[in-house]
Legacy VTK file of the C-alpha trace (Angstrom):
# vtk DataFile Version 3.0
C-alpha trace
ASCII
DATASET POLYDATA
POINTS 335 float
115.395 92.006 116.431
118.443 94.134 117.234
117.060 96.168 120.027
119.459 99.510 120.164
117.326 102.369 121.167
117.779 105.846 120.578
116.191 108.290 122.706
114.125 111.518 121.793
116.555 113.630 120.199
114.827 117.306 120.044
114.675 117.529 123.939
117.861 116.368 125.143
120.852 118.887 124.452
123.377 116.068 126.091
122.498 113.993 123.355
122.524 116.268 120.619
125.984 117.847 121.206
127.485 113.856 120.844
125.607 112.909 118.044
126.520 116.417 116.219
130.238 115.824 115.013
128.448 112.587 113.104
126.659 115.265 111.139
127.798 115.413 107.883
125.879 119.411 107.285
126.422 122.411 109.089
124.342 125.339 109.071
123.735 126.620 105.472
124.754 123.511 103.484
123.202 121.050 101.056
123.734 117.879 100.373
123.813 116.540 96.586
122.308 113.333 96.198
125.489 111.384 94.229
122.283 109.816 92.194
120.947 113.552 91.472
117.576 113.086 92.189
117.542 115.011 96.075
118.792 117.914 97.806
119.170 117.727 102.103
119.107 121.515 103.189
120.393 122.137 106.681
118.179 125.475 106.220
115.209 127.460 108.168
111.897 127.139 106.110
111.738 130.866 107.212
114.920 131.656 105.315
113.265 132.612 102.055
116.928 132.871 100.264
118.875 129.844 101.243
115.314 127.888 100.320
114.751 129.740 96.697
118.238 128.871 96.367
118.020 125.197 96.486
114.891 124.419 95.787
113.794 126.589 92.917
111.073 128.825 91.843
107.391 127.834 90.905
109.369 124.197 90.517
107.578 122.062 92.449
104.356 120.197 92.459
103.814 119.037 96.160
104.600 120.942 99.278
104.583 117.988 102.711
104.932 120.374 105.498
105.041 119.383 108.993
105.963 122.123 111.505
106.983 122.035 115.100
103.322 122.630 116.541
104.461 121.628 119.391
106.189 124.395 120.569
102.650 126.072 121.240
101.176 122.922 122.212
103.067 122.438 124.505
103.318 125.973 126.065
107.095 126.428 125.180
105.280 129.489 122.213
102.798 131.634 121.878
100.698 131.055 119.484
101.102 134.711 117.845
104.890 134.148 117.607
104.042 130.564 115.907
101.462 131.896 113.540
104.101 134.655 112.023
106.889 132.392 111.887
104.149 129.818 109.644
103.427 132.643 107.235
107.190 132.978 106.522
107.437 129.332 105.481
104.368 129.310 103.921
105.494 132.454 101.632
108.354 130.233 101.239
106.253 127.640 100.014
104.120 129.220 97.434
107.233 130.922 96.015
108.567 127.491 95.241
105.484 125.869 93.892
103.705 126.174 89.742
100.991 127.678 89.648
99.007 124.245 89.392
100.597 122.548 92.696
99.185 121.451 96.309
99.988 122.093 99.616
99.867 119.546 102.916
100.103 120.441 105.784
100.413 118.294 109.256
99.207 120.699 112.405
98.529 119.684 115.933
94.835 120.667 118.632
95.462 121.422 121.959
91.923 120.379 123.285
93.331 122.030 126.754
93.844 125.261 125.144
91.047 126.379 122.627
92.202 124.174 120.134
95.497 126.193 119.981
97.364 126.155 116.898
95.339 125.009 114.822
92.437 127.294 114.423
95.059 130.607 114.178
96.637 128.938 111.201
93.394 127.786 109.698
92.880 131.856 109.770
96.434 132.814 108.533
95.426 130.765 105.411
92.778 132.700 104.033
94.724 135.329 102.402
97.725 133.038 102.153
96.955 132.417 98.064
96.278 128.472 98.810
91.725 127.387 98.566
91.402 125.521 101.428
90.338 121.599 99.626
89.709 118.854 102.645
90.786 118.550 106.677
91.891 115.085 107.114
92.074 113.275 110.068
93.908 109.740 110.617
92.114 107.422 112.755
95.653 105.565 114.678
97.680 109.571 114.553
99.748 109.238 118.375
97.776 111.144 121.126
98.029 111.519 125.053
94.606 109.543 125.826
93.985 110.958 129.811
91.531 109.563 132.431
89.206 112.868 131.759
89.565 113.502 127.926
89.851 111.124 124.363
92.409 113.033 124.144
94.818 116.077 125.175
96.558 116.736 121.500
96.074 115.632 118.337
96.766 116.363 114.580
95.713 117.113 111.927
96.098 117.302 108.211
95.242 120.268 106.122
94.829 119.740 102.143
94.827 123.269 99.871
96.009 123.454 96.587
96.997 126.860 94.330
95.061 127.226 91.287
94.193 123.891 89.705
96.658 120.781 90.071
95.409 117.631 89.333
94.117 115.064 91.608
94.694 111.043 90.741
91.494 109.132 92.039
93.124 106.023 92.024
95.706 107.266 94.813
92.754 107.335 97.357
91.549 103.758 97.728
92.477 101.721 100.886
93.833 97.934 100.796
90.094 97.456 102.825
87.603 95.878 100.655
83.935 96.695 100.491
81.692 95.162 102.282
79.020 96.815 103.131
76.005 97.727 100.461
74.033 100.522 100.550
72.653 104.088 98.553
70.647 101.984 96.496
69.057 103.553 93.149
68.382 102.699 90.389
70.336 102.505 86.724
68.706 101.343 83.431
66.282 100.114 85.219
67.911 98.061 87.526
67.756 98.669 90.976
71.611 98.861 92.221
73.756 98.874 95.032
77.299 101.193 95.746
79.682 98.232 95.332
77.700 97.357 91.444
78.418 101.017 91.097
81.721 101.293 92.238
84.781 101.425 89.921
86.932 99.563 93.003
86.728 96.580 95.349
88.178 98.684 97.703
86.983 101.681 100.295
88.211 105.818 99.546
90.520 106.880 101.918
88.414 109.735 102.558
88.936 112.491 104.555
89.519 110.386 107.635
92.178 107.384 107.551
91.504 104.646 109.310
93.918 102.312 107.537
97.296 103.215 108.421
99.049 102.417 111.690
101.094 105.139 113.833
104.818 104.556 113.838
105.884 102.337 117.202
109.003 100.363 117.826
108.310 96.784 115.894
107.710 98.419 112.991
110.545 98.400 109.956
110.083 102.211 109.363
110.887 102.939 112.477
113.612 105.942 113.332
114.304 106.135 116.805
114.926 108.868 118.143
112.851 110.876 116.132
109.543 111.832 118.113
107.399 113.361 114.920
108.021 110.677 112.071
105.545 110.362 110.042
103.706 107.588 108.579
105.823 106.519 105.145
102.370 105.083 104.164
100.742 108.578 104.245
102.697 110.010 102.163
102.949 108.277 99.559
99.344 108.055 99.519
100.353 112.076 99.422
102.682 111.791 96.681
100.634 109.335 94.305
97.517 111.467 94.714
99.105 114.720 94.348
101.850 114.574 92.128
103.855 112.592 89.104
106.908 110.717 88.284
110.189 113.068 88.161
108.232 115.759 89.366
109.598 118.160 92.218
108.308 117.705 95.994
109.708 119.894 98.591
109.145 119.301 102.564
110.815 121.783 104.724
110.354 119.942 108.237
112.367 116.868 107.219
112.908 114.736 110.943
112.917 111.288 110.016
113.322 112.103 106.049
110.131 110.039 105.496
108.921 112.638 102.188
112.221 112.512 101.185
112.280 108.561 101.457
108.429 108.505 99.700
109.745 110.507 97.172
112.565 107.875 96.299
110.539 105.100 96.076
107.780 106.138 93.748
110.226 108.346 91.696
110.139 111.489 92.190
112.359 114.261 93.080
112.316 116.171 96.389
113.682 118.728 97.964
113.999 118.268 102.357
115.432 120.970 105.062
115.856 120.469 108.529
117.411 123.822 110.844
118.571 120.871 112.903
121.557 119.057 111.527
121.341 115.744 113.042
117.959 115.342 111.148
120.112 115.802 108.334
121.910 113.691 108.786
119.329 110.956 109.745
117.241 111.928 106.248
120.550 111.355 104.420
121.004 107.837 106.317
117.805 106.896 106.202
118.023 107.355 102.178
121.226 105.947 101.884
120.038 102.609 103.424
117.032 102.112 101.863
119.053 102.442 98.601
121.474 99.600 100.013
119.149 97.177 101.948
115.938 97.849 100.711
115.263 98.937 104.289
112.694 102.002 105.505
114.285 102.465 108.501
116.048 100.320 111.272
113.100 99.334 113.845
114.495 99.431 117.351
117.851 99.798 116.220
119.267 103.554 115.762
120.969 104.978 112.791
124.176 106.400 115.137
124.505 102.754 116.311
128.095 102.367 114.448
129.131 105.804 116.209
127.621 105.148 119.946
129.358 101.046 119.633
133.085 102.930 119.155
132.538 105.569 121.850
133.029 104.974 125.642
131.355 108.556 126.454
128.082 108.271 124.536
127.349 104.318 126.217
128.283 105.510 129.318
125.881 109.045 129.303
122.825 106.426 127.948
123.747 104.544 130.852
123.379 107.440 133.349
120.825 109.085 131.527
118.673 106.122 130.599
119.856 103.304 131.593
120.022 101.810 128.102
123.288 99.483 128.221
124.698 98.483 124.567
125.382 94.937 125.273
127.543 94.456 121.843
125.978 90.802 121.829
122.616 91.272 121.689
123.240 94.254 118.917
125.542 91.583 116.932
128.396 94.087 116.600
131.841 94.239 117.931
133.389 97.125 119.900
LINES 1 336
335 0 1 2 3 4 5 6 7 8 9 10 11 12 13 14 15 16 17 18 19 20 21 22 23 24 25 26 27 28 29 30 31 32 33 34 35 36 37 38 39 40 41 42 43 44 45 46 47 48 49 50 51 52 53 54 55 56 57 58 59 60 61 62 63 64 65 66 67 68 69 70 71 72 73 74 75 76 77 78 79 80 81 82 83 84 85 86 87 88 89 90 91 92 93 94 95 96 97 98 99 100 101 102 103 104 105 106 107 108 109 110 111 112 113 114 115 116 117 118 119 120 121 122 123 124 125 126 127 128 129 130 131 132 133 134 135 136 137 138 139 140 141 142 143 144 145 146 147 148 149 150 151 152 153 154 155 156 157 158 159 160 161 162 163 164 165 166 167 168 169 170 171 172 173 174 175 176 177 178 179 180 181 182 183 184 185 186 187 188 189 190 191 192 193 194 195 196 197 198 199 200 201 202 203 204 205 206 207 208 209 210 211 212 213 214 215 216 217 218 219 220 221 222 223 224 225 226 227 228 229 230 231 232 233 234 235 236 237 238 239 240 241 242 243 244 245 246 247 248 249 250 251 252 253 254 255 256 257 258 259 260 261 262 263 264 265 266 267 268 269 270 271 272 273 274 275 276 277 278 279 280 281 282 283 284 285 286 287 288 289 290 291 292 293 294 295 296 297 298 299 300 301 302 303 304 305 306 307 308 309 310 311 312 313 314 315 316 317 318 319 320 321 322 323 324 325 326 327 328 329 330 331 332 333 334
């Protein structure tokens, strides 16, 4: 396994300034897929003009949004200001979605501060034009365990709909086989259990997803530097359940590019955006890497390995700031 870690990008401004020259997009610019399937925009999720110009009104079947809730959870922004901003990108999501469509939102809850911003967001959504459908928990989601609490910060996923969209029930099955019998009832004079009556030998995911592993460095799909990366399996499940082939999926917080990659794998089109040019670049490179090699991420390598190996300045920065040594022999590259 290549060992070429990349520190968390979003909290290190010096690292961002070193990587920024390698980004092909600047603020306001859009990358268009040479194959004509996808777009990646370096735009603000709350900027209605740029969002609608690039994603087209009333065209998308599904929106998957993962806003940076950590601004509130870690005390960097007041909940009221965060919710006001959320209202803007929710309105933009609504404008991009068809009359019958679905919206999934990942959101955090700071358990040490009245679960902010989750309750405020849920209240705001009452007047959004969307109808609530489900509250989904991922059991293996990243959290911060403490000595005096189960977990201080966690994420949940909120499922909303607009109109009456289709829902593919088959996509909701896990790869966990049914082993426990129960829910006995008589059918045509015969007592049956849930396994006999079921349409599948596997259990449904329900609203507590226990079968999806949080991303870590030994997994191929890992994208170093992207702290908020979501599991590909989770996004694939959402896309499979709430959209059909060749339909448009939107995501205004691209980060590691997982929604775009899942859309590519499942034959959907995707418009994704991020206000940060570096995460836009990572998103594009991840798609290109998948098309070239079939790999879904970089495991414990990173998207900027080639540039880092060529830059003495960046390598010195890693050595001085993080005590990370990029050994050419270990990473299999010649500087």
